DRENDOLO-56223 format. One record per residue (C-alpha): y, x, z; residue number from 0; residue in one letter. Coordinates in steps of 0.001 Angstrom, whole numbers, padded with zeros to 6 digits. Layout:
BEGIN
ATOM         y         x         z   pos   code
ATOM         Y         X         Z   NUM      A
...
END
This chain:
BEGIN
ATOM         y         x         z   pos   code
ATOM   -035891    092023   -077633     0      X
ATOM   -032182    091608   -077660     1      X
ATOM   -030605    090852   -074377     2      X
ATOM   -028148    088530   -076070     3      X
ATOM   -026064    088163   -079208     4      X
ATOM   -022376    089007   -079064     5      X
ATOM   -020422    086378   -081042     6      X
ATOM   -017560    087422   -083239     7      X
ATOM   -015763    085248   -085774     8      X
ATOM   -013969    087309   -088316     9      X
ATOM   -011208    085367   -090067    10      X
ATOM   -011612    085344   -093832    11      X
ATOM   -008635    086708   -095668    12      X
ATOM   -006827    083860   -097276    13      X
ATOM   -006949    083990   -101072    14      X
ATOM   -008806    087316   -101081    15      X
ATOM   -010976    088209   -104096    16      X
ATOM   -014611    088686   -103215    17      X
ATOM   -017683    090133   -104788    18      X
ATOM   -019626    087224   -106148    19      X
ATOM   -022785    088994   -107329    20      X
ATOM   -024589    088788   -104027    21      X
ATOM   -024952    086112   -101317    22      X
ATOM   -023853    086791   -097818    23      X
ATOM   -027018    085477   -096140    24      X
ATOM   -027065    087872   -093269    25      X
ATOM   -025039    085920   -090722    26      X
ATOM   -023385    082980   -092374    27      X
ATOM   -024750    079436   -092240    28      X
ATOM   -024155    078754   -095870    29      X
ATOM   -025088    081264   -098577    30      X
ATOM   -021732    080870   -100294    31      X
ATOM   -019582    079601   -097468    32      X
ATOM   -017508    082625   -096562    33      X
ATOM   -015524    080491   -094129    34      X
ATOM   -018520    079489   -092133    35      X
ATOM   -019052    080744   -088520    36      X
ATOM   -021476    083579   -087948    37      X
ATOM   -025051    082401   -087329    38      X
ATOM   -025785    084545   -084328    39      X
ATOM   -023517    087619   -083855    40      X
ATOM   -024277    091212   -083108    41      X
ATOM   -027558    091944   -081270    42      X
ATOM   -027026    093549   -077899    43      X
ATOM   -030039    095582   -076742    44      X
ATOM   -030715    097505   -073609    45      X
ATOM   -028914    100839   -073660    46      X
ATOM   -030689    103677   -071960    47      X
ATOM   -028914    106903   -070897    48      X
ATOM   -031038    109771   -071981    49      X
ATOM   -028860    112729   -070827    50      X
ATOM   -025655    113457   -069091    51      X
ATOM   -023765    116667   -070008    52      X
ATOM   -021028    117532   -067505    53      X
ATOM   -018963    114961   -065626    54      X
ATOM   -017807    113225   -068928    55      X
ATOM   -014728    111694   -067422    56      X
ATOM   -013509    110837   -070938    57      X
ATOM   -016574    108658   -071679    58      X
ATOM   -017641    110557   -074758    59      X
ATOM   -020830    109047   -076255    60      X
ATOM   -023621    110245   -078577    61      X
ATOM   -025623    107082   -079396    62      X
ATOM   -028902    106895   -081163    63      X
ATOM   -029197    103510   -082845    64      X
ATOM   -027849    101270   -085646    65      X
ATOM   -024226    100716   -086292    66      X
ATOM   -024267    096937   -085630    67      X
ATOM   -026092    097321   -082303    68      X
ATOM   -023771    100145   -081214    69      X
ATOM   -020788    097882   -081975    70      X
ATOM   -022311    095122   -079925    71      X
ATOM   -022582    097483   -076914    72      X
ATOM   -018986    098647   -077377    73      X
ATOM   -017700    095072   -077570    74      X
ATOM   -019720    094067   -074495    75      X
ATOM   -018200    097051   -072618    76      X
ATOM   -014734    096129   -073800    77      X
ATOM   -014342    099473   -075645    78      X
ATOM   -011971    099634   -078641    79      X
ATOM   -011807    102518   -081055    80      X
ATOM   -008639    103865   -082521    81      X
ATOM   -009908    105555   -085654    82      X
ATOM   -013179    105162   -087647    83      X
ATOM   -014562    107565   -090128    84      X
ATOM   -017935    106761   -091750    85      X
ATOM   -019940    108669   -094299    86      X
ATOM   -022643    106057   -094958    87      X
ATOM   -025505    106408   -097511    88      X
ATOM   -024094    106444   -101063    89      X
ATOM   -026950    104430   -102633    90      X
ATOM   -027438    107523   -104704    91      X
ATOM   -031236    107210   -105196    92      X
ATOM   -031744    110662   -103642    93      X
ATOM   -034084    111660   -100856    94      X
ATOM   -032426    113919   -098204    95      X
ATOM   -034606    116406   -096550    96      X
ATOM   -034320    118810   -093646    97      X
ATOM   -035688    122282   -094041    98      X
ATOM   -038029    122951   -091102    99      X
ATOM   -038490    126622   -090251   100      X
ATOM   -041520    128078   -088540   101      X
ATOM   -040339    130185   -085654   102      X
ATOM   -041417    133719   -084787   103      X
ATOM   -044626    134060   -082693   104      X
ATOM   -043427    135502   -079325   105      X
ATOM   -046700    137330   -078975   106      X
ATOM   -045723    139652   -081801   107      X
ATOM   -041981    139615   -081330   108      X
ATOM   -041859    142856   -079374   109      X
ATOM   -043805    144796   -082000   110      X
ATOM   -041510    143457   -084746   111      X
ATOM   -038423    144482   -082726   112      X
ATOM   -039752    147978   -082289   113      X
ATOM   -040411    148290   -085989   114      X
ATOM   -036846    147152   -086664   115      X
ATOM   -037933    144724   -089359   116      X
ATOM   -035521    142157   -090733   117      X
ATOM   -036684    138594   -090247   118      X
ATOM   -035228    137477   -093563   119      X
ATOM   -037701    139711   -095414   120      X
ATOM   -040662    139074   -093141   121      X
ATOM   -043578    137017   -094514   122      X
ATOM   -043448    135006   -091348   123      X
ATOM   -040056    133554   -092292   124      X
ATOM   -041575    130365   -093615   125      X
ATOM   -040363    126803   -094063   126      X
ATOM   -041255    123342   -095358   127      X
ATOM   -039133    120279   -095994   128      X
ATOM   -039243    116983   -094042   129      X
ATOM   -037615    113905   -095381   130      X
ATOM   -034768    112713   -093243   131      X
ATOM   -033885    109504   -095052   132      X
ATOM   -034136    107991   -098490   133      X
ATOM   -030855    106878   -100040   134      X
ATOM   -032655    104384   -102271   135      X
ATOM   -031331    100863   -102183   136      X
ATOM   -031464    097574   -104052   137      X
ATOM   -027735    097025   -104770   138      X
ATOM   -027636    093535   -103329   139      X
ATOM   -029392    094646   -100111   140      X
ATOM   -027059    097592   -099830   141      X
ATOM   -023981    095414   -100177   142      X
ATOM   -025304    092866   -097595   143      X
ATOM   -026013    095735   -095206   144      X
ATOM   -022669    097338   -095724   145      X
ATOM   -020812    093991   -095348   146      X
ATOM   -022460    093389   -092017   147      X
ATOM   -021672    096947   -090835   148      X
ATOM   -017969    096647   -091864   149      X
ATOM   -017646    093327   -090058   150      X
ATOM   -019122    094786   -086914   151      X
ATOM   -016939    097872   -087031   152      X
ATOM   -013799    095838   -087564   153      X
ATOM   -014607    093790   -084476   154      X
ATOM   -014295    096910   -082239   155      X
ATOM   -011264    098457   -083796   156      X
ATOM   -007950    098384   -081898   157      X
ATOM   -004922    096679   -083505   158      X
ATOM   -003481    100096   -084413   159      X
ATOM   -006685    101529   -085781   160      X
ATOM   -007521    102737   -089254   161      X
ATOM   -010888    103223   -091021   162      X
ATOM   -011893    105814   -093646   163      X
ATOM   -014992    105077   -095704   164      X
ATOM   -016385    108106   -097504   165      X
ATOM   -018347    107341   -100743   166      X
ATOM   -018866    108579   -104215   167      X
ATOM   -019214    107138   -107757   168      X
ATOM   -022617    105451   -107160   169      X
ATOM   -021374    102489   -105049   170      X
ATOM   -017793    103194   -104042   171      X
ATOM   -016141    100732   -106408   172      X
ATOM   -018321    097852   -105075   173      X
ATOM   -017618    098759   -101425   174      X
ATOM   -013907    098929   -102203   175      X
ATOM   -014026    095154   -103086   176      X
ATOM   -015935    094540   -099790   177      X
ATOM   -013266    096465   -097850   178      X
ATOM   -010614    094301   -099540   179      X
ATOM   -012523    091227   -098333   180      X
ATOM   -013078    092466   -094735   181      X
ATOM   -009672    094084   -094055   182      X
ATOM   -007528    092514   -096768   183      X
ATOM   -005804    094101   -099746   184      X
ATOM   -002471    094132   -097783   185      X
ATOM   -004069    096574   -095371   186      X
ATOM   -005392    098991   -097961   187      X
ATOM   -003749    102356   -097269   188      X
ATOM   -005115    104917   -099655   189      X
ATOM   -007758    105915   -102119   190      X
ATOM   -008124    109610   -101327   191      X
ATOM   -009836    111808   -103951   192      X
ATOM   -011609    114808   -102322   193      X
ATOM   -012060    117271   -105181   194      X
ATOM   -014420    120112   -104221   195      X
ATOM   -015895    123132   -105954   196      X
ATOM   -019030    122409   -108101   197      X
ATOM   -021060    124476   -110568   198      X
ATOM   -020247    123269   -114066   199      X
ATOM   -023147    123189   -116530   200      X
ATOM   -023054    121852   -120081   201      X
ATOM   -026209    119793   -119626   202      X
ATOM   -024974    116274   -120094   203      X
ATOM   -022516    114512   -122395   204      X
ATOM   -020012    113708   -119742   205      X
ATOM   -017431    115385   -117463   206      X
ATOM   -019062    117115   -114432   207      X
ATOM   -018848    115181   -111183   208      X
ATOM   -016969    117144   -108575   209      X
ATOM   -015221    114667   -106245   210      X
ATOM   -015918    112070   -103540   211      X
ATOM   -013654    109081   -102673   212      X
ATOM   -012353    108008   -099276   213      X
ATOM   -011015    104501   -098918   214      X
ATOM   -008677    103984   -095924   215      X
ATOM   -007602    100658   -094420   216      X
ATOM   -005714    099601   -091339   217      X
ATOM   -006465    096847   -088880   218      X
ATOM   -002815    095664   -088881   219      X
ATOM    000689    096571   -090088   220      X
ATOM    001227    098466   -086778   221      X
ATOM   -001054    101491   -087364   222      X
ATOM   -000955    105119   -086267   223      X
ATOM    000338    107563   -088873   224      X
ATOM    001289    111255   -088617   225      X
ATOM    002446    112805   -091906   226      X
ATOM    000307    115903   -092733   227      X
ATOM    001554    119047   -094357   228      X
ATOM   -000138    121974   -096157   229      X
ATOM    001151    125441   -097066   230      X
ATOM    003489    125569   -100053   231      X
ATOM    002009    126761   -103373   232      X
ATOM    002748    130241   -104635   233      X
ATOM    004772    128763   -107476   234      X
ATOM    007059    127007   -104945   235      X
ATOM    007508    130119   -102794   236      X
ATOM    008496    132166   -105853   237      X
ATOM    011582    129982   -106193   238      X
ATOM    012981    131533   -102988   239      X
ATOM    014855    134826   -102584   240      X
ATOM    014685    137153   -099604   241      X
ATOM    017827    137915   -097573   242      X
ATOM    018622    141100   -095651   243      X
ATOM    016680    139746   -092616   244      X
ATOM    013599    139177   -094588   245      X
ATOM    013981    135352   -094556   246      X
ATOM    013098    133403   -097692   247      X
ATOM    015917    131198   -098854   248      X
ATOM    017322    129375   -101907   249      X
ATOM    020562    127571   -102772   250      X
ATOM    020197    123806   -102911   251      X
ATOM    022780    122491   -105272   252      X
ATOM    023740    118819   -104639   253      X
ATOM    026333    117583   -107090   254      X
ATOM    026496    114187   -105449   255      X
ATOM    027576    115755   -102179   256      X
ATOM    030036    117980   -104006   257      X
ATOM    028570    121376   -103062   258      X
ATOM    025509    123366   -102156   259      X
ATOM    023654    124534   -099058   260      X
ATOM    021187    127259   -098232   261      X
ATOM    017611    126217   -097477   262      X
ATOM    015288    128500   -095603   263      X
ATOM    011588    128370   -096271   264      X
ATOM    010627    128769   -092640   265      X
ATOM    012575    125589   -091771   266      X
ATOM    010577    123437   -094192   267      X
ATOM    007433    121895   -092611   268      X
ATOM    005340    122404   -095739   269      X
ATOM    004109    120531   -098692   270      X
ATOM    003347    116859   -097834   271      X
ATOM   -000339    116135   -098311   272      X
ATOM   -000902    113512   -101009   273      X
ATOM   -003977    111464   -101913   274      X
ATOM   -005699    114246   -103907   275      X
ATOM   -007333    116800   -101618   276      X
ATOM   -008446    119761   -103702   277      X
ATOM   -007629    122366   -101066   278      X
ATOM   -010683    121550   -098787   279      X
ATOM   -013902    123269   -099998   280      X
ATOM   -017380    121979   -099010   281      X
ATOM   -019279    123739   -096242   282      X
ATOM   -020157    127268   -097327   283      X
ATOM   -023911    128114   -097037   284      X
ATOM   -023013    131057   -094701   285      X
ATOM   -020129    129378   -092837   286      X
ATOM   -020048    129517   -089060   287      X
ATOM   -019737    125730   -088841   288      X
ATOM   -022847    125163   -090996   289      X
ATOM   -025513    123114   -089143   290      X
ATOM   -028233    123029   -091780   291      X
ATOM   -027741    119297   -092204   292      X
ATOM   -028116    117810   -095682   293      X
ATOM   -024956    115667   -095738   294      X
ATOM   -022710    117892   -093585   295      X
ATOM   -018929    117536   -094315   296      X
ATOM   -016375    120369   -093659   297      X
ATOM   -014420    120337   -090379   298      X
ATOM   -011172    120679   -092362   299      X
ATOM   -011747    117268   -093948   300      X
ATOM   -012061    115514   -090635   301      X
ATOM   -009264    117482   -089059   302      X
ATOM   -006818    116149   -091681   303      X
ATOM   -008055    112574   -091172   304      X
ATOM   -008055    112662   -087358   305      X
ATOM   -004604    114322   -087210   306      X
ATOM   -003123    111791   -089638   307      X
ATOM   -004484    108570   -088100   308      X
ATOM   -004821    109206   -084347   309      X
ATOM   -003116    110720   -081389   310      X
ATOM   -004416    112742   -078483   311      X
ATOM   -006728    110933   -076060   312      X
ATOM   -007501    108146   -078565   313      X
ATOM   -011086    107246   -079364   314      X
ATOM   -012474    108439   -082749   315      X
ATOM   -015805    106865   -083828   316      X
ATOM   -018335    107734   -086511   317      X
ATOM   -021212    105218   -086826   318      X
ATOM   -023138    107258   -089402   319      X
ATOM   -022426    110518   -087580   320      X
ATOM   -024859    112827   -089404   321      X
ATOM   -024230    116452   -088395   322      X
ATOM   -021670    115509   -085681   323      X
ATOM   -018655    116955   -087452   324      X
ATOM   -016413    113959   -086473   325      X
ATOM   -017204    114325   -082791   326      X
ATOM   -016849    118075   -082805   327      X
ATOM   -013456    117977   -084509   328      X
ATOM   -012227    115004   -082504   329      X
ATOM   -012955    117006   -079271   330      X
ATOM   -011221    120127   -080526   331      X
ATOM   -008143    118025   -081345   332      X
ATOM   -008027    116466   -077851   333      X
ATOM   -009524    113074   -078841   334      X
ATOM   -012386    111193   -077281   335      X
ATOM   -015355    110430   -079457   336      X
ATOM   -018274    108117   -080213   337      X
ATOM   -021047    109521   -082439   338      X
ATOM   -023672    107095   -083563   339      X
ATOM   -026627    107608   -085886   340      X
ATOM   -030176    106183   -086266   341      X
ATOM   -031854    109573   -087000   342      X
ATOM   -033220    111761   -084246   343      X
ATOM   -032207    114911   -086179   344      X
ATOM   -028594    113778   -086205   345      X
ATOM   -028593    113209   -082423   346      X
ATOM   -030154    116619   -081766   347      X
ATOM   -027946    118478   -084150   348      X
ATOM   -024826    116856   -082719   349      X
ATOM   -025965    117361   -079130   350      X
ATOM   -026606    121100   -079676   351      X
ATOM   -023336    121526   -081585   352      X
ATOM   -021340    119876   -078762   353      X
ATOM   -023171    121828   -076080   354      X
ATOM   -022149    125090   -077895   355      X
ATOM   -018523    123853   -077803   356      X
ATOM   -018831    123266   -074006   357      X
ATOM   -018117    119476   -074448   358      X
ATOM   -018999    116822   -071854   359      X
ATOM   -020691    113683   -073080   360      X
ATOM   -023533    111186   -072553   361      X
ATOM   -026563    110785   -074829   362      X
ATOM   -027536    107107   -075120   363      X
ATOM   -030303    105303   -076923   364      X
ATOM   -030393    101679   -078050   365      X
ATOM   -033809    100226   -077182   366      X
ATOM   -034064    098064   -080277   367      X
ATOM   -037584    099069   -081440   368      X
ATOM   -036314    100739   -084590   369      X
ATOM   -036663    104270   -083279   370      X
ATOM   -040306    103864   -082196   371      X
ATOM   -041531    106380   -084742   372      X
ATOM   -038698    108685   -085786   373      X
ATOM   -036348    106733   -087986   374      X
ATOM   -036511    103450   -089967   375      X
ATOM   -037257    105168   -093253   376      X
ATOM   -040210    107105   -091968   377      X
ATOM   -041485    104055   -090218   378      X
ATOM   -041325    101864   -093325   379      X
ATOM   -043111    104596   -095246   380      X
ATOM   -045914    104652   -092660   381      X
ATOM   -046399    100918   -092181   382      X
ATOM   -048828    100351   -094995   383      X
ATOM   -051125    103039   -093628   384      X
ATOM   -050765    101735   -090089   385      X
ATOM   -051709    098076   -090728   386      X
ATOM   -055530    098072   -091271   387      X
ATOM   -056449    096921   -094749   388      X
ATOM   -052915    096272   -095995   389      X
ATOM   -052608    096752   -099749   390      X
ATOM   -050249    095892   -102545   391      X
ATOM   -050789    092552   -104155   392      X
ATOM   -049068    092083   -107535   393      X
ATOM   -049441    088311   -107487   394      X
ATOM   -047374    087960   -104313   395      X
ATOM   -043642    087597   -104132   396      X
ATOM   -041700    090578   -102907   397      X
ATOM   -041025    088774   -099683   398      X
ATOM   -044591    089811   -098562   399      X
ATOM   -045261    093453   -097933   400      X
ATOM   -048777    093124   -099244   401      X
ATOM   -052067    091452   -098354   402      X
ATOM   -055225    091919   -096401   403      X
ATOM   -058671    090907   -097819   404      X
ATOM   -060898    088953   -095466   405      X
ATOM   -064527    088088   -096202   406      X
ATOM   -064124    084560   -094872   407      X
ATOM   -060361    083710   -095396   408      X
ATOM   -059873    085675   -098662   409      X
ATOM   -056390    086994   -099311   410      X
ATOM   -054097    087025   -096245   411      X
ATOM   -050405    087758   -097187   412      X
ATOM   -048492    089968   -094716   413      X
ATOM   -044827    089790   -093949   414      X
ATOM   -043174    092948   -092403   415      X
ATOM   -039497    093060   -091443   416      X
ATOM   -037362    095619   -093211   417      X
ATOM   -036154    097946   -090431   418      X
ATOM   -033088    098907   -092482   419      X
ATOM   -031912    095282   -092391   420      X
ATOM   -031004    094102   -088883   421      X
ATOM   -031030    090441   -089925   422      X
ATOM   -034775    090581   -090710   423      X
ATOM   -035758    092344   -087515   424      X
ATOM   -035321    089310   -085389   425      X
ATOM   -037890    086531   -085754   426      X
ATOM   -036056    083304   -084735   427      X
ATOM   -036269    079676   -085677   428      X
ATOM   -034024    080267   -088726   429      X
ATOM   -036276    082996   -090116   430      X
ATOM   -039440    081083   -089298   431      X
ATOM   -037972    078040   -091131   432      X
ATOM   -037381    080201   -094138   433      X
ATOM   -041016    081445   -094066   434      X
ATOM   -042363    077884   -093714   435      X
ATOM   -040221    076218   -096322   436      X
ATOM   -039388    078965   -098836   437      X
ATOM   -041987    081766   -098715   438      X
ATOM   -045177    079840   -097948   439      X
ATOM   -044719    077007   -100562   440      X
ATOM   -044695    079652   -103268   441      X
ATOM   -048145    080985   -102276   442      X
ATOM   -051344    080206   -104190   443      X
ATOM   -053072    077055   -103012   444      X
ATOM   -056191    079189   -102045   445      X
ATOM   -054221    081009   -099279   446      X
ATOM   -055498    079889   -095844   447      X
ATOM   -053693    082353   -093521   448      X
ATOM   -050654    084588   -093341   449      X
ATOM   -049651    087302   -090811   450      X
ATOM   -046020    087576   -089756   451      X
ATOM   -045006    090870   -088051   452      X
ATOM   -041848    091130   -086077   453      X
ATOM   -039843    093836   -084191   454      X
ATOM   -037761    091423   -082084   455      X
ATOM   -038346    087742   -081294   456      X
ATOM   -036183    085207   -079605   457      X
ATOM   -038995    083459   -077746   458      X
ATOM   -042642    083613   -078897   459      X
ATOM   -043564    080336   -077232   460      X
ATOM   -040603    078584   -078871   461      X
ATOM   -041553    079957   -082261   462      X
ATOM   -045238    078986   -081917   463      X
ATOM   -044156    075446   -080910   464      X
ATOM   -041839    075287   -083880   465      X
ATOM   -044792    076225   -086179   466      X
ATOM   -047023    073674   -084469   467      X
ATOM   -044503    070872   -084804   468      X
ATOM   -043952    071584   -088502   469      X
ATOM   -046425    069671   -090685   470      X
ATOM   -045306    071068   -093998   471      X
ATOM   -048357    073415   -094345   472      X
ATOM   -051980    073759   -093224   473      X
ATOM   -051881    077551   -093550   474      X
ATOM   -052598    079449   -090338   475      X
ATOM   -049621    081557   -089217   476      X
ATOM   -050392    084516   -086954   477      X
ATOM   -047577    086378   -085167   478      X
ATOM   -047935    090025   -084392   479      X
ATOM   -045654    092604   -082707   480      X
ATOM   -045024    095534   -085008   481      X
ATOM   -044259    097711   -081972   482      X
ATOM   -047905    097501   -080872   483      X
ATOM   -048841    099393   -084056   484      X
ATOM   -046132    101929   -083847   485      X
ATOM   -046779    102691   -080224   486      X
ATOM   -050304    103754   -081075   487      X
ATOM   -048986    106235   -083691   488      X
ATOM   -046599    108110   -081372   489      X
ATOM   -048703    110989   -079997   490      X
ATOM   -047001    113337   -077614   491      X
ATOM   -047251    117073   -078055   492      X
ATOM   -049496    119169   -075812   493      X
ATOM   -048420    122217   -073835   494      X
ATOM   -050130    124631   -071405   495      X
ATOM   -047689    126384   -069085   496      X
ATOM   -047351    127745   -065567   497      X
ATOM   -044339    128142   -063250   498      X
ATOM   -043850    131003   -060848   499      X
ATOM   -041151    132369   -058585   500      X
ATOM   -039798    135654   -059728   501      X
ATOM   -037221    138197   -058485   502      X
ATOM   -035992    140158   -061499   503      X
ATOM   -032454    140550   -060013   504      X
ATOM   -031083    140444   -056490   505      X
ATOM   -031279    136618   -056643   506      X
ATOM   -034773    135086   -056833   507      X
ATOM   -035415    132533   -059556   508      X
ATOM   -038142    130711   -061426   509      X
ATOM   -039920    131358   -064671   510      X
ATOM   -041981    128969   -066799   511      X
ATOM   -044305    130657   -069274   512      X
ATOM   -045747    128699   -072223   513      X
ATOM   -049249    129781   -073040   514      X
ATOM   -050093    127233   -075657   515      X
ATOM   -048374    124479   -077632   516      X
ATOM   -049817    121882   -080021   517      X
ATOM   -048160    119160   -082134   518      X
ATOM   -050389    116861   -084163   519      X
ATOM   -047443    115559   -086152   520      X
ATOM   -046117    119043   -087114   521      X
ATOM   -049663    120143   -087948   522      X
ATOM   -050029    117185   -090301   523      X
ATOM   -046780    118122   -092043   524      X
ATOM   -048040    121720   -092437   525      X
ATOM   -051367    120431   -093803   526      X
ATOM   -049514    118361   -096362   527      X
ATOM   -047440    121374   -097392   528      X
ATOM   -050495    123614   -097672   529      X
ATOM   -052337    121029   -099804   530      X
ATOM   -049380    120632   -102143   531      X
ATOM   -048924    124413   -102294   532      X
ATOM   -052579    124909   -103173   533      X
ATOM   -052427    122212   -105920   534      X
ATOM   -049438    123944   -107462   535      X
ATOM   -050683    127467   -107174   536      X
ATOM   -051399    129738   -110131   537      X
ATOM   -051816    133353   -110916   538      X
ATOM   -048012    133839   -111012   539      X
ATOM   -047600    131708   -107899   540      X
ATOM   -050616    132559   -105625   541      X
ATOM   -051546    130183   -102817   542      X
ATOM   -049797    131250   -099582   543      X
ATOM   -050598    128727   -096843   544      X
ATOM   -048625    128386   -093607   545      X
ATOM   -050907    129554   -090843   546      X
ATOM   -050112    128850   -087201   547      X
ATOM   -051437    131120   -084456   548      X
ATOM   -053859    129825   -081781   549      X
ATOM   -051048    129706   -079237   550      X
ATOM   -048895    127556   -081579   551      X
ATOM   -045616    128797   -080027   552      X
ATOM   -044069    129099   -083539   553      X
ATOM   -043781    125293   -083504   554      X
ATOM   -041208    125276   -080610   555      X
ATOM   -037518    125068   -081404   556      X
ATOM   -035970    124231   -078016   557      X
ATOM   -036799    124239   -074354   558      X
ATOM   -034853    122794   -071456   559      X
ATOM   -035495    122583   -067656   560      X
ATOM   -034056    119968   -065312   561      X
ATOM   -033600    121257   -061775   562      X
ATOM   -031535    118235   -060690   563      X
ATOM   -033670    115102   -061166   564      X
ATOM   -037373    114382   -061524   565      X
ATOM   -036886    111102   -063359   566      X
ATOM   -034295    109125   -065301   567      X
ATOM   -031597    110662   -067428   568      X
ATOM   -031963    114350   -068321   569      X
ATOM   -029796    117119   -066789   570      X
ATOM   -030231    120349   -068676   571      X
ATOM   -029698    123095   -066102   572      X
ATOM   -031115    125867   -068340   573      X
ATOM   -031944    125718   -072004   574      X
ATOM   -033097    127949   -074819   575      X
ATOM   -032889    127274   -078535   576      X
ATOM   -034710    129470   -081023   577      X
ATOM   -032802    129609   -084217   578      X
ATOM   -034404    129754   -087676   579      X
ATOM   -034278    133609   -087655   580      X
ATOM   -036166    133672   -084327   581      X
ATOM   -033224    134665   -082143   582      X
ATOM   -032626    133086   -078763   583      X
ATOM   -029538    130985   -078024   584      X
ATOM   -029474    130929   -074206   585      X
ATOM   -027317    128158   -072665   586      X
ATOM   -025396    127951   -076016   587      X
ATOM   -024736    131710   -076097   588      X
ATOM   -026147    133496   -079193   589      X
ATOM   -028195    136623   -078598   590      X
ATOM   -030112    139096   -080698   591      X
ATOM   -033214    138729   -078494   592      X
ATOM   -036525    137345   -079683   593      X
ATOM   -038070    134583   -077572   594      X
ATOM   -040695    135913   -075177   595      X
ATOM   -042449    132569   -074641   596      X
ATOM   -040752    131686   -071322   597      X
ATOM   -037697    130032   -069849   598      X
ATOM   -036022    130954   -066550   599      X
ATOM   -033852    129085   -064084   600      X
ATOM   -032162    129932   -060813   601      X
ATOM   -033167    126676   -059156   602      X
ATOM   -036725    125289   -058851   603      X
ATOM   -037442    123373   -062084   604      X
ATOM   -038574    119701   -061714   605      X
ATOM   -039121    118891   -065416   606      X
ATOM   -039664    120768   -068687   607      X
ATOM   -038602    119435   -072028   608      X
ATOM   -039883    120957   -075352   609      X
ATOM   -038638    120060   -078819   610      X
ATOM   -040852    120921   -081759   611      X
ATOM   -039408    122214   -085055   612      X
ATOM   -039487    118673   -086515   613      X
ATOM   -037332    117324   -083669   614      X
ATOM   -039966    115508   -081524   615      X
ATOM   -039287    115953   -077750   616      X
ATOM   -041830    115745   -074939   617      X
ATOM   -041148    116013   -071175   618      X
ATOM   -043598    117368   -068594   619      X
ATOM   -043365    117150   -064844   620      X
ATOM   -043612    120527   -062959   621      X
ATOM   -045641    120432   -059804   622      X
END
């Protein structure tokens, strides 16, 4: 439940054109009254610090949670950001997946090393895909969602701040109009075209798509701007001669000034960067910066944006942070950063990336109920299988998720909040009034009961009294907490291990050895993969199932020990990450060693954290 709602009252831009094909029903009192006050404001939830890395004097943050809730927290803390870059979903209709690699079994690692086999050609180098999020939207819902996010982001921007919104042809032109409405056409700065390399195939009757679009706006007329330069083209350099000292020069004839002067190439800053960026390629599959993240953008792209629109020590924020490129580049350029994303894979990818760069930061999580499973998309996909008896019902309006059949009461419609829409997560008097006077009257006269699920509720007693006082229907309304269902689904992983004191060097230390590891969730994903693989098998493509050893250590991606605290936020004193090739990254240092099934520390470990290959983390106390 939200602690409170942070009010903010954005001033409508006078005379500004607006998109009129959808109703702004998220926060406004009237559906078409764009000058109305906001209904509630931004929901402020409890924020829990998950991990502290270093002293973090600069206040760098990696936040797991929704954009609007993160903005509420920043506003409550009085934190303003100086530059925003967001790369939100493009409403492309695509499903984005993470390739999940089975790690090497430590029990056979030594034998493999002796045989000098290459992991890339080994049969044990296996993988399956796991859906990260689905970029599938109803256009009206997308625009409402984006409108709310942009309003929230604007409320935490400093007066000298700029925002860059990265989109493509699917929805960019609609969002451009929204940006005009939120920030005002007068504060539109640029439409940047990022043209990148793409394979061109003559498969469709149109020009091949090979660019994205970035729309930049400022908060006010007094914004930060640093002109950017790039190296001169070869054609330009060819215009210069070389003098006896090896310097490039040319004569600059200026008839107006009545003469000429010599211009030296090394005294010219470079070619001014314009609004077409064709000199920045996408992330190469074998690039050092590659993080195996579906929507990863190149560091050079963010470097140009951050250098142009911020100065050192300013705060750069990305509320759809993805692979963490914004945070990583901001840190390298001497800026502070705020990374926010709803997906656990984003948080872990960014955390590991920043650790490797020796960055100090806090990992925070918004306790809003959305992250109870793994992310909102996966939760919504699972809901129908989690609610006993819930099935599709064609006769019901789309407001209802489906219905349950009861032998006595007949059909029972079920309402489930859309976890991708923060306005529907809260069950308050306004939402209950809508259910009573809009949704229920449209139901068949035979309906005797409905079930209303919620993630967050203002006051259950208040809502129940509101229902009881309303005499518009005789239908029974049952309220249920969706978190109760989701909590039952989250099954922690299982590990067998032992800790011992060892003295492998002059200084004694501790060693934790993992004997066995089990993850029901990962095993379910592997079973799904094997079933699909079997169904699609043939003589040319024989069935090759993924088989996990009895020890199950191939399902481990990351281990960390906390020697500092036995509760509360995590302090990683020693950590091991096993990369997809099976090699150990020890305390962010890459090695060519295979994992041996253990982790060592100089101090006595108090807690052990294990992350499985799908990203689920479990913590065990060490006695």
